[in-house]
C-alpha positions as CSV (number, residue, x, y, z in Angstrom):
1,M,18.1,24.3,-5.3
2,R,18.5,22.2,-2.2
3,R,14.8,21.4,-2.1
4,A,14.9,20.4,-5.7
5,A,17.8,18.0,-5.0
6,S,16.0,16.6,-2.0
7,F,13.1,15.8,-4.3
8,L,14.9,14.4,-7.3
9,I,17.4,12.2,-5.5
10,P,14.8,10.3,-3.4
11,T,12.5,10.1,-6.4
12,A,15.2,8.5,-8.5
13,I,16.2,6.1,-5.8
14,I,12.6,5.0,-5.3
15,T,12.0,4.7,-9.0
16,L,15.1,2.5,-9.4
17,Y,13.9,0.4,-6.4
18,Y,10.5,-0.3,-8.1
19,L,12.2,-1.0,-11.5
20,F,14.6,-3.5,-9.9
21,W,11.8,-5.5,-8.3
22,M,9.6,-5.4,-11.4
23,G,12.5,-6.5,-13.5
24,L,13.4,-9.3,-11.2
25,L,9.9,-10.6,-11.1
26,A,9.5,-10.4,-14.8
27,M,12.8,-12.2,-15.3
28,L,11.8,-15.0,-12.9
29,L,8.4,-15.5,-14.5
30,A,10.0,-15.5,-18.0
31,R,12.7,-18.0,-17.1
32,Y,10.4,-20.2,-15.0
33,P,6.9,-20.1,-16.3
34,A,5.8,-23.0,-14.2
35,A,6.6,-21.0,-11.1
36,R,3.8,-18.6,-11.9
37,E,1.3,-20.4,-9.6
38,F,3.6,-19.8,-6.7
39,F,3.6,-16.0,-7.1
40,P,0.7,-13.9,-5.8
41,V,-0.2,-12.5,-9.2
42,G,-3.4,-12.7,-11.2
43,G,-5.9,-12.8,-8.3
44,L,-7.7,-9.8,-9.6
45,G,-8.8,-11.7,-12.7
46,D,-11.0,-14.0,-10.5
47,L,-12.6,-11.0,-8.9
48,V,-13.4,-9.2,-12.2
49,G,-14.8,-12.4,-13.8
50,A,-16.9,-13.4,-10.8
51,D,-20.7,-13.2,-10.9
52,T,-21.7,-10.3,-8.6
53,D,-25.3,-11.5,-8.4
54,S,-24.5,-14.7,-6.6
55,F,-22.7,-15.7,-3.4
56,E,-20.4,-18.2,-5.1
57,P,-16.8,-18.1,-4.0
58,V,-15.0,-15.2,-5.7
59,Y,-11.4,-16.3,-5.3
60,S,-11.9,-20.0,-6.1
61,H,-8.5,-20.3,-7.9
62,V,-6.7,-18.4,-5.1
63,E,-8.4,-20.5,-2.5
64,E,-7.4,-23.7,-4.2
65,T,-3.8,-22.5,-4.4
66,V,-3.7,-21.5,-0.8
67,L,-5.1,-24.8,0.4
68,A,-2.6,-26.7,-1.9
69,P,0.6,-28.1,-0.4
70,H,2.6,-25.1,-1.6
71,G,0.1,-22.7,0.0
72,P,2.5,-21.6,2.8
73,F,5.2,-20.9,0.2
74,R,2.8,-18.7,-1.7
75,L,1.9,-16.9,1.5
76,A,5.6,-16.4,2.2
77,L,6.1,-14.8,-1.2
78,A,3.0,-12.6,-0.8
79,S,4.3,-11.4,2.6
80,I,7.7,-10.6,1.1
81,G,6.0,-8.8,-1.8
82,A,3.9,-6.7,0.7
83,A,7.1,-5.9,2.7
84,V,8.9,-4.8,-0.5
85,L,6.0,-2.5,-1.5
86,I,5.5,-0.9,1.9
87,L,9.2,0.1,2.3
88,P,9.0,3.0,-0.2
89,V,5.9,4.2,1.7
90,S,7.9,4.4,4.9
91,W,10.7,6.2,3.1
92,V,8.2,8.8,2.0
93,Y,7.1,9.2,5.6
94,F,10.7,10.0,6.5
95,I,11.2,12.4,3.6
96,T,7.9,14.4,4.1
97,S,8.0,14.4,7.9
98,R,8.0,17.9,9.3
99,T,9.9,17.0,12.4
100,K,13.4,15.5,12.7
101,E,12.2,12.9,15.2
102,V,9.7,10.5,13.8
103,D,7.5,8.1,15.7
104,S,9.3,4.8,15.5
105,S,6.3,2.8,16.7
106,F,4.2,4.2,13.9
107,V,6.8,3.4,11.2
108,Q,7.1,-0.1,12.5
109,T,3.4,-0.4,12.4
110,I,3.0,0.6,8.8
111,V,5.8,-1.8,7.8
112,I,4.5,-4.8,9.6
113,M,0.8,-4.2,9.0
114,P,0.8,-5.3,5.3
115,I,2.4,-8.6,6.2
116,V,-0.2,-9.3,8.9
117,V,-3.1,-8.2,6.6
118,T,-1.7,-10.5,3.9
119,G,-1.9,-13.5,6.2
120,I,-5.3,-12.5,7.4
121,S,-6.6,-12.1,3.8
122,M,-5.5,-15.6,2.9
123,I,-7.0,-17.1,6.0
124,V,-10.3,-15.4,5.7
125,L,-10.6,-15.5,1.9
126,N,-14.3,-15.5,1.0
127,S,-15.5,-17.1,4.3
128,L,-18.1,-14.8,5.9
129,A,-17.9,-16.8,9.1
130,L,-14.2,-16.4,9.5
131,A,-14.5,-12.7,8.7
132,F,-17.0,-12.2,11.5
133,S,-14.9,-14.3,13.8
134,L,-11.9,-12.1,13.1
135,A,-13.9,-8.9,13.8
136,G,-15.1,-10.4,17.1
137,I,-11.5,-11.1,18.1
138,V,-10.3,-7.6,17.2
139,A,-13.3,-6.1,19.1
140,A,-12.4,-8.3,22.2
141,V,-8.8,-7.2,22.2
142,R,-10.0,-3.5,21.8
143,F,-7.0,-2.6,19.8
144,R,-6.3,1.2,19.9
145,F,-3.7,3.2,18.2
146,S,-3.8,7.0,18.5
147,L,-2.7,9.0,15.5
148,D,-0.7,12.2,16.1
149,Q,-1.4,13.6,12.7
150,P,-4.4,13.2,10.3
151,S,-2.0,12.3,7.5
152,H,-0.9,9.2,9.5
153,A,-4.3,7.7,8.7
154,M,-3.4,7.7,5.0
155,Y,-0.4,5.5,5.7
156,I,-2.5,3.1,7.6
157,F,-5.0,2.8,4.8
158,V,-2.2,2.3,2.2
159,A,-0.6,-0.4,4.4
160,I,-3.9,-2.2,4.6
161,S,-4.6,-1.9,0.9
162,I,-1.1,-3.3,0.0
163,G,-1.7,-6.2,2.4
164,L,-5.2,-6.9,0.9
165,G,-3.8,-6.8,-2.6
166,A,-1.0,-9.2,-1.8
167,G,-3.3,-11.5,0.2
168,I,-5.8,-12.0,-2.7
169,G,-3.0,-12.6,-5.1
170,A,-3.2,-9.3,-6.9
171,L,0.3,-8.1,-6.2
172,G,0.3,-5.9,-9.3
173,V,-2.6,-3.9,-7.9
174,A,-0.7,-3.5,-4.6
175,M,2.2,-2.2,-6.5
176,V,0.1,0.4,-8.3
177,I,-1.3,1.5,-5.0
178,S,2.2,1.8,-3.5
179,M,3.6,3.7,-6.4
180,A,0.6,6.0,-6.8
181,F,0.7,7.0,-3.1
182,V,4.5,7.4,-3.0
183,Y,4.7,9.7,-6.1
184,A,1.6,11.7,-5.1
185,M,3.0,12.3,-1.6
186,L,6.4,13.4,-3.1
187,I,4.8,15.8,-5.6
188,I,2.5,17.3,-2.9
189,W,5.5,17.7,-0.6
190,K,7.6,19.3,-3.3
191,L,4.9,21.7,-4.4
192,Q,4.0,22.5,-0.7
193,Y,0.4,22.1,-1.9
194,G,-2.0,23.8,0.5
195,K,0.7,25.4,2.6
196,I,1.4,28.5,0.6
197,M,-1.7,30.4,-0.5
198,S,-0.1,32.8,-2.9
199,G,0.0,33.3,-6.6
200,P,-2.5,34.5,-9.2
201,F,-4.2,31.1,-9.4
202,F,-5.0,30.9,-5.7
203,S,-6.0,34.5,-5.6
204,L,-8.5,33.9,-8.4
205,L,-9.6,30.6,-6.8
206,T,-10.1,32.0,-3.3
207,R,-10.9,35.6,-4.3
208,R,-8.3,36.7,-1.7
209,S,-5.8,39.5,-2.2
210,R,-2.1,38.9,-1.7
211,S,-2.0,41.5,1.1
212,E,-4.8,39.8,3.0
213,E,-3.4,37.4,5.6
214,D,-6.6,36.0,7.1
215,Y,-10.2,35.5,5.9
């Protein structure tokens, strides 16, 4: 009963959180249609409609928008969107953490990383030269971050994905990534998937009797 409540309450809060921001964005776009060019949405359409057989710029519309006078404002909105979408991911880390003490530096990293990646994505855009320059700078700095648990790598990848989505103007895709990861992690945590190898299904799947403890 207690575990069910600990699953339903956070899930309801996170769902209301997503609905609030989606409703707010929809209301702003409906009331101020001209402000759509300021919001980092619609960038995926340029990617889907691009010619994959050529080396022409893919995000031509996004690039023009970023280089426009209101480009910094669009970058600010994209960074805010990335921060909004990464917060539920950090909450899931708190909920599913097996220890009472969490790594504060890791949590701060996954919260800040999408904002940084958003800015990098808008700077690099489709410039191969800038991309290689960035790779060289990162290699020179020799950035290292040790992960205590393998699951921490998933949070890093999700943070990078959200930042990339916001950076290319596809905030809707970033939202789908955030929501899919959050709900998947909550469901896996609730079901304790992979932790308890019992029941007729696992016995049939692994051909292992219930009385057998080890293979």
